[in-house]
C-alpha positions in Angstrom: 149.8 100.4 54.3 152.9 98.1 54.3 152.8 95.0 56.7 156.1 94.9 58.7 157.2 92.3 60.9 155.4 93.0 64.1 152.1 93.3 62.2 152.6 90.0 60.4 153.5 88.3 63.6 150.2 89.5 65.0 148.3 88.2 62.1 150.2 84.9 61.8 150.0 84.2 65.7 146.4 85.3 66.2 145.2 81.9 67.3 147.9 81.3 69.7 147.6 85.1 71.4 144.2 84.7 71.9 144.5 81.2 73.5 147.3 82.4 75.8 146.7 86.2 76.4 143.0 86.6 76.6 143.2 86.5 80.5 145.6 89.3 80.4 143.5 91.5 78.0 142.4 93.9 80.8 146.3 94.4 81.8 147.3 94.8 78.3 144.7 97.2 77.6 145.5 99.5 80.4 149.3 99.4 79.7 148.8 100.2 75.8 146.3 103.2 76.7 148.9 104.5 79.2 151.7 104.3 76.5 149.4 106.2 74.1 149.2 103.4 71.7 145.3 103.2 72.1 142.6 105.8 72.6 139.6 106.0 74.6 137.6 104.9 71.7 139.8 102.1 70.9 139.5 100.9 74.6 135.7 101.3 74.6 135.5 99.3 71.0 137.8 96.4 72.5 135.8 96.1 75.7 132.2 96.0 73.6 130.4 97.9 76.3 131.0 95.2 79.1 129.2 92.5 77.2 131.9 90.7 75.6 134.1 87.9 77.1 137.8 87.7 77.6 138.6 85.9 74.0 136.4 88.3 71.9 138.0 91.2 73.7 141.3 89.9 72.9 140.3 89.3 69.4 139.2 92.9 69.2 142.5 94.2 70.6 144.4 92.4 67.9 142.1 93.8 65.1 142.6 97.4 66.5 146.5 96.8 66.8 146.5 95.4 63.3 144.7 98.4 61.9 146.9 100.7 63.9 150.2 99.5 62.0 153.7 98.5 63.0 154.4 100.9 65.7 151.3 99.9 67.6 152.0 96.0 67.1 155.6 96.6 68.2 154.5 98.4 71.1 152.1 95.4 72.2 155.1 92.9 71.9 157.0 95.3 74.1 154.6 95.5 76.9 153.9 91.6 77.1 156.8 90.7 79.2 155.9 93.6 81.7 152.3 91.9 81.9 154.0 88.4 82.3 156.2 89.9 85.2 153.4 92.0 87.0 150.7 89.2 87.0 152.8 86.0 88.0 149.8 83.9 86.3 147.7 86.8 87.6 148.0 86.0 91.0 149.0 89.3 92.4 146.4 91.2 90.3 143.9 89.0 92.1 145.1 89.8 95.4 144.9 93.4 94.6 141.5 93.3 93.5 140.7 91.3 96.8 142.0 93.5 98.9 140.1 96.6 97.3 137.1 94.9 97.5 137.6 94.1 101.3 138.3 97.8 101.8 134.9 98.5 99.9 133.1 95.9 102.3 134.4 97.8 105.2 133.4 101.2 103.9 130.0 100.1 103.2 129.7 98.2 106.3 130.4 101.2 108.4 128.0 103.3 106.3 125.2 100.8 106.8 125.7 100.0 110.4 122.2 99.8 112.4 121.1 103.2 113.6 117.9 105.4 114.3 119.1 108.0 112.2 122.0 110.0 110.9 121.7 112.5 113.7 119.9 111.3 116.7 121.4 108.4 119.1 119.6 107.0 121.9 121.5 107.3 125.1 121.3 103.9 126.8 123.4 102.3 129.4 126.9 100.9 128.7 125.4 97.5 129.7 122.7 97.6 127.1 123.6 95.3 124.0 124.6 96.8 120.8 121.4 97.6 118.7 120.4 95.1 115.8 117.8 95.2 112.9 114.5 94.1 113.8 113.1 91.9 111.4 110.4 93.1 108.9 107.7 91.3 106.9 108.0 91.1 103.2 106.0 89.7 100.3 107.4 88.7 96.6 106.0 87.5 93.5 107.3 86.9 90.1 107.0 90.3 88.0 103.9 92.4 88.8 100.9 93.8 86.9 100.5 97.6 86.6 97.5 98.8 88.8 95.5 101.5 87.3 93.6 102.2 90.0 96.2 103.6 92.3 95.3 102.9 96.0 96.0 105.8 98.4 99.1 105.1 100.6 97.2 106.0 103.7 94.9 102.9 102.9 97.8 100.7 102.3 99.4 101.1 106.1 99.2 97.6 107.7 96.8 96.2 105.0 98.4 92.9 105.0 97.9 92.4 108.8 94.4 93.4 108.7 93.7 90.4 106.6 95.3 88.9 103.5 95.1 86.2 100.9 97.1 85.3 97.8 96.3 87.1 94.5 94.1 85.6 92.1 97.0 83.6 90.5 98.2 82.4 94.0 101.6 83.8 93.0 102.3 86.0 96.0 104.0 84.7 99.0 105.2 86.0 102.5 109.2 85.9 102.8 111.6 87.0 105.4 114.6 89.2 104.9 117.0 86.1 104.9 115.4 84.6 101.9 115.3 88.0 100.1 118.9 88.5 100.9 119.7 84.9 99.7 118.0 85.5 96.5 119.8 88.9 95.6 123.4 87.5 96.5 122.8 84.4 94.4 125.2 83.8 91.3 123.4 84.7 88.6 120.8 86.8 90.4 117.2 87.3 89.7 117.8 90.3 87.3 115.7 93.1 88.5 114.0 93.1 91.5 111.6 95.9 92.6 110.8 96.6 96.0 108.0 98.8 96.8 106.7 100.0 100.1 104.9 103.2 101.6 106.8 106.1 103.2 108.5 104.8 106.3 107.8 101.0 105.7 111.4 100.2 105.8 112.6 100.3 102.4 115.9 102.1 103.0 116.3 100.0 106.3 116.2 96.8 104.1 118.8 98.1 101.8 121.1 99.2 104.9 120.6 95.6 106.6 121.4 93.9 103.2 124.7 95.9 102.7 125.6 95.6 106.3 125.2 91.8 106.4 126.9 91.6 103.1 129.8 93.4 104.3 130.5 91.0 107.0 130.4 87.9 104.9 133.6 87.9 103.2 133.0 84.6 101.3 130.4 86.3 99.3 131.4 86.5 95.5 128.8 89.3 94.9 130.0 93.1 94.8 127.5 95.6 96.0 127.2 98.9 94.5 124.6 101.3 96.1 123.3 104.5 94.8 120.5 106.5 96.1 118.1 108.6 93.8 118.4 111.7 96.2 122.1 111.6 95.2 121.6 111.2 91.6 119.2 114.2 91.4 122.5 116.1 92.3 124.1 115.0 89.1 122.9 117.7 86.8 125.7 117.6 83.9 126.1 114.3 81.6 128.3 111.6 83.3 129.6 108.2 82.5 128.6 105.2 84.8 132.2 104.6 85.4 132.8 108.2 86.5 129.4 108.1 88.7 130.8 105.1 90.5 134.2 106.5 91.1 132.5 109.8 92.4 130.9 107.7 95.1 133.7 105.0 95.7 136.8 106.6 95.2 138.4 103.8 96.7 137.7 101.5 93.8 139.5 103.6 91.1 142.3 101.0 90.8 140.2 98.1 90.2 136.9 99.7 88.5 137.8 98.7 85.1 138.1 95.3 86.3 134.8 95.1 88.3 132.9 96.4 85.2 134.7 94.5 82.8 134.3 91.0 83.7 132.0 88.7 85.4 129.2 91.1 85.6 126.9 88.5 87.3 128.9 89.4 90.4 127.5 92.8 90.9 124.5 93.8 92.6 123.5 97.4 91.9 121.1 99.1 94.6 119.0 102.0 93.4 117.4 103.4 96.3 114.2 105.8 96.1 112.8 105.9 92.4 109.7 108.0 93.8 112.3 110.8 94.6 113.9 110.8 91.3 113.4 114.3 89.4 114.5 113.4 86.0 112.4 111.8 83.4 112.5 108.0 82.4 111.7 107.4 78.8 112.0 103.6 78.2 111.0 104.0 74.4 113.0 106.9 73.1 116.1 106.7 75.1 119.2 106.0 73.0 120.9 102.6 73.6 124.2 103.0 75.5 126.1 99.6 76.3 129.4 101.6 77.3 130.0 102.2 80.9 132.6 105.0 80.0 130.4 106.9 77.6 128.9 110.1 79.1 125.1 110.5 79.2 122.4 112.0 80.9 121.7 110.3 84.6 118.2 109.7 83.5 119.2 107.7 80.3 121.8 106.0 82.5 119.2 104.7 84.5 117.0 103.6 81.8 119.8 101.8 80.1 120.7 100.1 83.5 117.1 98.9 83.9 116.8 97.8 80.4 120.1 95.8 80.6 121.9 97.5 78.1 124.6 98.7 80.5 126.3 96.0 82.5 124.2 93.1 81.1 123.7 90.4 83.4 124.1 92.3 86.7 121.5 92.2 89.4 119.4 95.1 90.2 117.5 96.1 93.3 115.2 99.1 92.8 113.1 100.5 95.7 110.3 102.9 95.3 106.9 103.9 97.0 103.8 102.4 95.4 102.6 105.5 93.3 106.2 105.5 91.3 106.3 101.7 90.7 104.5 102.3 87.2 107.4 104.4 86.0 109.2 100.9 85.2 107.6 98.9 82.5 106.4 95.7 84.3 108.0 93.4 81.5 111.4 94.3 83.0 110.8 93.4 86.4 111.7 89.7 87.2 110.8 89.8 90.9 108.5 92.3 92.6 108.7 92.5 96.5 106.5 94.6 98.9 107.6 95.8 102.3 104.6 95.2 104.6 105.9 96.6 107.6 106.1 95.4 111.2 103.6 92.7 112.4 102.3 93.2 116.1 105.1 90.6 117.2 108.0 92.8 115.3 106.5 96.1 116.9 106.7 94.4 120.2 110.3 93.2 119.4 111.2 96.6 118.3 110.0 98.5 121.4 111.8 96.0 123.6 115.1 96.8 121.8 114.7 100.6 121.4 113.5 101.1 125.0 115.8 101.2 127.9 114.5 98.3 129.7 112.1 95.2 128.8 109.6 96.6 131.2 109.7 99.9 129.3 109.5 98.4 126.1 106.2 96.2 127.7 104.5 99.5 128.9 105.0 101.2 125.4 103.6 98.2 123.7 100.7 97.9 126.1 99.8 101.5 125.4 100.1 101.5 121.6 98.2 98.0 121.1 95.4 99.7 123.1 94.9 102.7 120.9 93.9 101.5 117.2 94.9 104.7 115.4 98.5 104.2 117.1 98.6 100.7 116.4 97.9 101.2 112.9 100.4 103.7 112.2 103.1 101.4 114.2 103.0 99.2 111.3 105.3 101.6 109.7 109.0 101.0 111.4 109.8 104.8 111.1 106.7 105.6 113.3 107.6 102.9 115.9 111.0 104.6 116.3 109.3 108.1 116.8 106.8 106.5 119.4 109.7 104.9 121.3 111.7 108.2 121.3 108.6 110.3 122.2 107.3 108.1 125.1 110.7 107.1 126.5 113.2 109.2 124.6 116.1 106.7 125.3 116.8 107.8 128.7 116.8 105.3 131.6 114.2 105.7 134.4 111.3 107.3 132.6 109.0 104.3 133.2 108.5 105.5 136.5 107.5 109.0 137.9 109.9 108.9 140.9 111.1 112.3 142.0 114.8 113.1 141.9 116.6 113.5 145.1 117.7 117.0 144.2 114.3 118.5 143.2 112.3 119.7 146.2 108.6 118.7 146.6 106.1 121.0 148.1 104.8 119.3 151.0 101.9 121.6 151.0 100.6 120.2 147.8 98.7 117.1 147.1 100.2 114.7 144.7 97.6 116.0 142.2 98.7 119.5 142.5 102.4 118.6 142.4 104.4 119.1 139.2 104.4 116.0 137.0 108.2 115.6 137.1 108.3 115.5 141.1 104.9 113.4 141.6 105.5 110.6 143.9 103.3 108.2 141.9 105.1 104.8 141.3 104.0 104.6 137.6 102.1 106.6 135.1 101.1 106.7 131.5 104.4 106.8 129.5 103.6 109.8 127.6 103.1 111.9 130.9 106.7 112.3 131.7 107.0 114.8 128.5 103.8 116.3 128.6 102.6 119.3 130.4 101.0 118.8 134.1 97.8 120.4 132.9 97.4 117.8 130.1 97.8 115.2 132.7 94.8 116.2 134.7 92.6 115.2 131.8 91.8 111.8 133.2 94.6 110.1 131.2 93.3 111.2 127.7 94.2 109.2 124.7 97.1 110.4 122.9 96.8 111.5 119.3 99.4 111.0 116.5 100.0 115.0 117.0 100.7 114.2 120.7 103.1 111.5 119.8 105.1 114.1 117.7 105.0 117.0 120.3 106.5 114.5 122.7 108.9 113.4 120.2 110.3 116.9 119.4 110.3 117.9 123.0 112.3 114.8 123.8 114.9 115.7 121.3 115.2 119.3 122.2 115.3 118.6 126.2 117.1 115.5 126.4 119.4 115.5 123.3 120.6 118.8 123.3 124.5 119.8 123.6 125.9 119.2 126.8 122.8 118.0 128.7 123.8 114.5 129.1 125.1 114.8 132.5 121.8 116.9 133.8 119.1 115.5 135.9 116.2 114.8 133.4 113.8 116.4 136.0 115.6 119.5 136.0 115.7 119.5 132.2 111.8 119.0 132.3 111.7 122.0 134.6 113.6 124.1 132.1 111.9 122.8 129.1 109.8 126.1 128.5 112.8 128.0 128.4 114.7 125.7 126.1 111.7 125.4 123.7 111.3 129.3 123.8 115.2 129.6 122.8 114.7 127.1 119.9 111.5 128.7 118.5 113.4 131.0 115.7 115.2 127.7 114.5 112.2 125.6 114.6 110.4 128.5 112.6 113.0 128.3 110.0 113.0 124.6 109.6 109.4 124.5 109.6 109.2 127.4 106.8 111.8 125.1 104.7 109.7 122.0 105.2 106.4 123.8 104.4 107.9 125.6 101.4 109.1 121.9 100.2 105.9 120.5 100.6 104.1 122.8 98.6 106.6 122.5 95.8 106.9 118.7 96.3 110.7 119.1 97.3 112.5 116.9 99.7 115.9 117.8 98.8 117.5 121.1 99.7 120.7 122.9 99.2 122.9 125.4 101.0 121.3 128.5 99.6 117.9 127.3 101.1 119.2 127.0 104.4 121.1 130.3 104.2 117.9 132.0 103.3 116.4 131.1 106.5 119.6 131.5 108.5 119.7 127.6 109.3 123.2 127.1 107.7 124.9 127.8 111.2 122.1 126.3 113.3 123.0 123.0 115.2 119.4 122.2 115.4 119.0 121.8 111.8 121.6 119.0 111.9 119.4 117.1 114.2 116.3 116.8 111.9 118.1 116.8 108.6 120.7 114.5 107.0 123.7 116.0 104.9 124.7 114.6 101.4 128.1 115.7 99.9 128.9 115.5 96.4 132.2 116.6 94.8 132.1 119.2 92.0 134.9 118.2 89.3 135.1 121.6 88.0 135.6 123.6 91.2 137.2 120.8 93.0 134.9 121.3 96.2 132.4 119.5 97.9 128.7 120.7 97.5 126.1 119.9 100.1 122.5 119.0 100.0 120.0 118.1 102.8 116.8 116.4 103.6 114.8 115.7 106.6 115.2 112.5 108.4 111.8 111.4 107.5 109.0 112.7 105.5 106.7 112.7 108.3 109.0 115.0 110.3 109.0 117.3 107.4 105.1 117.5 107.4 105.1 117.9 111.2 107.6 120.7 111.3 106.0 122.2 108.3 102.4 122.2 110.3 104.1 123.5 113.3 105.2 126.4 111.3 102.0 127.0 109.7 100.2 127.2 113.3 102.9 129.3 114.6 102.5 131.8 112.1 98.7 131.6 111.8 98.4 132.2 115.4 100.8 135.1 115.3 98.5 136.6 112.6 101.2 136.1 109.8 100.7 134.4 106.4 102.4 131.1 106.2 102.0 131.0 102.5 104.2 134.1 102.2 107.1 131.7 102.3 106.2 130.6 98.5 107.1 134.2 97.6 110.6 135.8 97.3 112.1 136.8 100.8 111.4 140.5 100.2 109.6 141.1 103.6 112.4 139.2 105.4 115.1 141.8 104.0 113.0 144.8 105.8 114.0 145.8 109.2 112.3 143.9 111.9 110.4 147.0 113.2 109.0 147.7 109.7 108.1 143.9 109.6 106.2 144.1 112.8 104.4 147.3 111.4 103.2 145.4 108.3 102.1 142.5 110.1 100.2 144.7 112.7 98.5 146.7 109.9 97.3 143.5 108.2 95.8 142.1 111.2 93.9 145.1 111.8 92.6 145.3 108.3 91.5 141.7 108.0 91.0 140.6 111.4 93.3 138.0 113.1 90.3 135.8 113.4 89.4 136.0 109.8 93.0 135.4 108.6 93.3 132.2 110.7 90.3 130.9 109.2 91.6 131.8 105.6 94.8 130.0 106.2 93.6 126.9 107.4 90.9 126.8 104.7 93.5 127.3 102.1 95.8 124.7 103.5 92.8 122.3 103.6 91.9 122.7 100.0 95.6 122.4 99.1 95.9 119.2 100.4 92.6 118.1 98.7 94.0 118.9 95.2 97.0 116.5 95.9 95.6 112.9 95.5 98.9 111.5 96.1 98.3 112.1 99.8 101.7 113.5 100.4 100.1 116.4 102.5 97.4 114.3 104.5 99.7 113.9 107.5 100.3 117.7 107.4 96.5 118.4 107.6 96.4 115.9 110.6 99.0 117.9 112.3 97.6 121.1 111.6 94.3 120.0 113.0 96.1 118.6 116.4 98.1 121.7 116.7 95.2 124.1 116.7 94.1 122.4 119.8 95.3 124.3 122.8 95.4 121.2 125.0 97.7 119.6 122.5 99.9 122.6 122.5 100.5 122.6 126.2 103.0 119.7 125.6 105.3 122.4 123.8 104.8 125.1 126.6 107.1 127.9 125.7 107.2 127.4 122.0 103.8 129.0 121.3 103.0 132.6 122.0 101.4 133.1 125.5 98.6 135.4 123.7 96.3 133.5 121.8 92.8 134.2 120.3 90.5 133.0 122.9 87.4 133.7 120.5 88.6 131.1 118.0 88.6 128.3 120.8 85.5 129.2 122.6 82.0 128.7 121.4 80.9 131.1 124.1 82.8 133.2 126.6 81.8 130.8 129.5 83.4 127.8 127.5 86.9 126.2 128.4 89.5 127.1 125.7 90.5 123.3 125.5 89.1 122.0 122.4 89.5 122.7 118.7 88.3 126.1 117.2 84.7 125.6 116.4 85.4 126.9 112.8 87.9 124.2 112.3 85.4 121.6 113.3 82.9 123.2 111.0 85.1 123.3 108.1 86.1 119.6 108.5 82.5 118.4 109.0 81.6 120.1 105.8 84.2 118.8 103.9 83.0 115.4 105.1 79.8 116.1 103.7 81.0 116.8 100.3 80.1 114.4 97.8 83.2 115.2 95.8 85.7 113.7 98.0 86.9 110.4 97.3 86.8 107.8 100.1 90.5 108.0 101.1 90.0 111.6 101.4 87.0 111.4 103.6 89.3 108.9 105.9 91.8 111.7 106.1 89.3 114.1 107.3 88.2 111.6 110.0 91.6 111.5 110.8 91.9 115.2 111.2 88.6 115.2 113.3 90.3 112.8 115.5 93.5 115.0 115.9 91.2 117.9 116.5 89.4 115.9 119.4 86.1 116.3 117.9 83.4 115.4 120.3 81.1 114.7 117.5 82.9 111.8 116.2 81.2 109.4 118.8 77.9 111.0 118.2 78.3 110.5 114.4 79.0 106.9 115.1 76.0 106.5 117.1 74.1 108.1 114.1 75.5 105.5 111.9 74.4 102.6 114.2 71.0 104.1 114.3 71.0 104.2 110.5 72.1 100.6 110.3 69.4 99.6 112.8 66.7 100.6 110.5 66.2 98.4 107.6 65.3 99.9 104.3 62.2 98.8 102.3 64.3 97.1 100.0 67.9 96.1 99.4 68.3 98.4 96.5 66.5 101.6 98.4 69.4 102.4 100.7 71.6 105.5 99.9 75.0 105.2 99.0 77.0 105.0 102.2 80.5 106.1 102.8 82.0 102.7 104.4 85.5 104.2 104.6 84.1 106.8 107.3 82.4 104.1 109.3 85.5 101.8 109.2 87.3 104.7 110.8 84.4 105.5 113.3 84.4 101.8 114.4 88.0 102.3 115.9 86.6 104.7 118.3 84.5 102.0 119.8 86.3 98.9 120.7 83.6 97.5 122.9 81.3 96.6 120.2 80.9 92.9 119.5 78.7 92.7 116.7 78.7 94.5 113.3 75.2 94.0 111.7 74.9 95.5 108.2 71.9 93.5 106.8 69.9 95.0 103.9 72.3 98.1 103.5 73.2 97.6 100.0 76.9 96.6 100.8 78.9 95.8 97.7 82.2 94.1 97.7 84.0 97.4 97.5 82.3 98.7 100.5 83.0 95.6 102.5 86.7 96.0 101.3 86.7 99.5 102.8 85.4 98.0 106.0 88.2 95.2 106.1 90.3 96.7 108.7 87.7 96.2 111.4 85.9 93.2 110.1 88.3 90.7 112.3 87.5 92.6 115.3 83.9 91.8 115.7 82.4 88.5 117.3 79.5 88.5 115.0 79.2 89.7 111.2 75.8 89.7 110.1 75.9 90.7 106.2 72.9 89.1 105.1 70.8 90.5 102.0 73.6 92.3 100.5 75.0 92.0 97.1 78.3 90.7 97.8 79.1 88.0 95.4 82.3 86.0 95.1 84.2 89.3 95.2 82.7 89.9 98.7 83.5 86.5 99.7 87.3 87.4 98.7 87.2 90.1 101.1 85.9 88.0 104.0 88.3 85.4 103.4 91.1 87.9 104.0 89.3 88.9 107.5 89.2 85.3 108.2 92.9 84.7 107.6 93.9 87.6 109.8 95.9 86.0 112.9 93.8 88.3 115.5 90.4 87.2 113.9 87.7 87.2 116.4 84.7 86.3 114.3 82.7 83.5 115.7 79.3 84.0 113.9 79.5 84.6 110.1 75.9 85.2 108.8 75.8 85.8 104.9 72.3 84.9 104.0 71.2 85.6 100.6 74.5 87.5 99.7 74.7 86.0 96.1 77.9 83.9 96.9 77.0 81.0 94.3 79.6 78.1 94.3 82.5 80.2 93.6 81.7 82.4 96.6 81.5 79.3 98.9 84.8 77.8 97.7 86.7 81.0 98.6 84.9 81.1 102.0 85.6 77.4 102.7 89.2 77.6 101.8 89.8 80.4 104.1 88.0 78.4 106.9 90.2 75.7 106.7 93.0 78.3 108.2 90.3 79.6 110.6 89.6 78.4 113.9 87.4 81.0 115.4 84.2 80.7 113.6 81.8 78.4 115.0 78.3 79.6 113.3 77.9 79.7 109.7 74.6 80.6 108.1 74.6 81.0 104.3 71.0 80.3 103.3 69.6 81.3 99.9 72.8 81.5 98.2 72.2 78.8 95.4 75.3 76.8 96.1 74.1 73.5 94.8 75.8 70.2 95.2 79.0 71.9 94.3 78.9 74.1 97.0 77.9 71.3 99.2 80.9 69.4 98.2 83.1 72.4 99.1 81.5 72.3 102.5 82.0 68.6 103.1 85.8 69.1 102.3 85.9 71.6 104.9 84.1 69.7 107.5 86.7 66.8 107.0 89.5 69.0 108.5 87.5 72.0 110.6 86.9 71.1 114.2 85.8 74.6 115.0 82.1 74.8 113.2 79.2 73.9 115.2 76.4 75.2 113.5 75.9 75.2 109.6 72.7 76.6 108.2 72.1 75.9 104.3 68.4 76.4 103.8 67.1 77.0 100.1 70.4 76.1 98.4 69.4 73.9 95.6 71.1 71.0 97.2 70.1 67.6 96.0 70.5 63.8 97.3 74.0 64.0 95.8 75.2 67.0 98.0 73.2 65.2 101.1 75.5 62.4 100.5 78.7 64.4 100.4 78.0 66.0 103.7 77.1 63.0 105.4 80.4 61.2 104.4 82.3 64.0 105.7 80.5 63.9 108.9 81.7 60.4 109.5 85.1 62.1 110.1 83.8 65.3 111.8 82.4 64.9 115.4 82.3 68.6 116.4 79.4 69.8 114.3 76.2 69.9 116.3 73.5 71.5 114.2 73.1 71.0 110.3 70.1 73.0 108.9 69.0 71.7 105.3 65.5 73.1 104.9 63.7 74.1 101.5 66.3 72.1 99.4 65.9 69.7 96.6 66.4 66.4 98.8 63.8 63.7 98.0 62.0 61.7 100.5 64.7 58.8 100.5 67.3 61.5 100.9 65.7 62.9 103.7 65.2 59.4 105.3 68.8 58.7 104.9 69.9 61.9 106.7 67.4 61.1 109.6 68.8 57.7 109.9 72.3 59.1 109.8 71.5 61.6 112.4 70.5 59.0 114.8 74.0 57.4 114.8 75.3 60.8 116.2 73.8 61.7 119.5 75.2 65.4 119.4 74.3 66.1 115.9 70.9 67.5 115.1 70.1 67.6 111.2 66.9 69.6 110.2 65.7 68.6 106.8 62.4 68.4 105.0 61.3 67.5 101.5 
């Protein structure tokens, strides 16, 4: 190839061109590509996969041009003046970039503004202040370790607030949203941040708040790009990263090349919902790709982003439920954060903001905090929203039961006989406004989780329907049965879709799924489902996908469908098969259904369906159908279904619900209680599954739960012959049952063979007792760790901690004393026969120098010598609150005993018991 004048000029002026024109390399690339001088491969080679600086890119460009020959070099010199004119020292291009980024902020800020859900809006007075985000509790630590023993999600709800301590290396720390926000928006960032949390804990809300607050800070240099894995599931064909981003952010098309090509440390990429991603992630065999313009499968794209091959230097925020965290190799995670949920104070603040008045929020909080199962679930922010919607539904005035002026009240009826919406009481249980009158007459019964969701559904249907804003709420409540009856076909379709999705582990649905159930034209489906739009480039049209506003809503609607079908004699599992029966004429469908019921018997069919559902849930250890089973158990209680009067058929099966003809059909079917109790006795169930069965019995209002607790207490009161002779006990079940008896003051588990793991399962209840008597159990230092978590709980009530002969040793005492430095409730500490020695006595001495709550410490038979006694006396010169110190049966000499007695004479309020 002959070298002409332009080619020679490129070669000879290479140093000057790199020095003077590197800052314009992206503009030169764009103009030469538009002129047809460079191909896409040339542009990709020059950019170097986004990991090269401006000068290196300029060198690559000159090499490519020189290789292309004279015409390419000539075109290069011709476009140079155009770049100079257009850029004007690059000020105008920077201005264009700023304008597009500001528009990007506006778009994302609007999309991520605070709201309850995509479809349901609270109707508050105009004077009500604009809704803001309630703060949420987070924790963080550098990196994370893969936990091979996956903890059931149900056991993780509110775990931190039941008692928490730092991990073994002391690296975990609690942080607030503002700290996480600043770390993610710093330049350079933290690399890959993994945010984990159970369903509904607030991961997506954290993302929404992060983006919303970023959009209002124009001085931030960070550029946020957010993608959800639900949307990535729709990308079934190979795509480039640049094309994928343009698909979501078409307004960035003029500047996307510049954003992805320079200063990558400015970018924060958010990938939300890894647990919902349906494509495999192979971090060992996925081919390396560093070019954002190269087409690849979306799974490979995610792998290359996480590994840092694509867009090296960017910050990534990845969110996931706990069970999917292990998909990402731990060595790739720089910071591991957990969404711990709402603390009690944050719950109270949320109810204050979400209800129509401070008084309404206070009443909801008082009710929730008084009922442990509800209080536990309210650590999940999404459940708090459902509770506030269910009990007060965003309408003013529902905190009081005041009759509407337009509603006549029958003067011949007593207040107790009047309808609930016309009762002249000044106040009532918050839930009573949405519950049937018969339900109200049951002595203010405790609300179950199923009751809450029934109230939630009724609230949405009755108060938030089209054109109902101006109607009297009392008239709407009177009309509720008709509204529910008219909604039955659509709710049945939504429930069938939800149930089918649960069984197939599907949470994203397309238009064909909705059309098969006649939901595509139903307005009600838009209330409970969120729509996702995706552009199909081949057909140039938008494709729609849908998901339920929350997974618990999907489980509730699935259970509602299951019970509706089962009570009518139909098979809810037929939804798994092709819709052949649905294509038959309705008359023929009725004939087939009636024939099936006659052949098998309605009662037998219902039992089979319920048994099948419980067994199906038992096979899924991830727990994604646990809440479904709780809802089924609750909805089979006629008293609970009264809230949805009008939705369920009037004709039921009385023999299913009554043990005898004379009994009242208000409780759960006897066969359901028998089935759940038999499951509870099964030896094959893991502790978490047994806890869920207890929850099912609670939803079914099993009267035997209190009897089972009494049986537990009787067993615990009978000490076995030896600490090793007791049978293996289900401590998870005991922890659940103790929630039902808040009046117990003491928990006495002496000589029960209780190990550290069993104590961990009791952890939710430990801080609630005034007395913890755990003597003669093999707890060891691991048990001391569990106790330290209970003692650090902000709501800890423990006053007497008795851990006699529990194998604590020096390490166990160290752990306990560290916790007692933060605890101000324990006044009586008994730890005889624990072999703590002088080292353990030293730990107690350090504690006494700062602890002013302890009044009684008993250390009999602990191998303490004169040295340990001296340490304790030295500490007691500073401590003036301890009243009793027992040191019987230790290795203290006669001189040591003498010094202790002389020392006690100097303290009139201190009694030291010692002998040699």
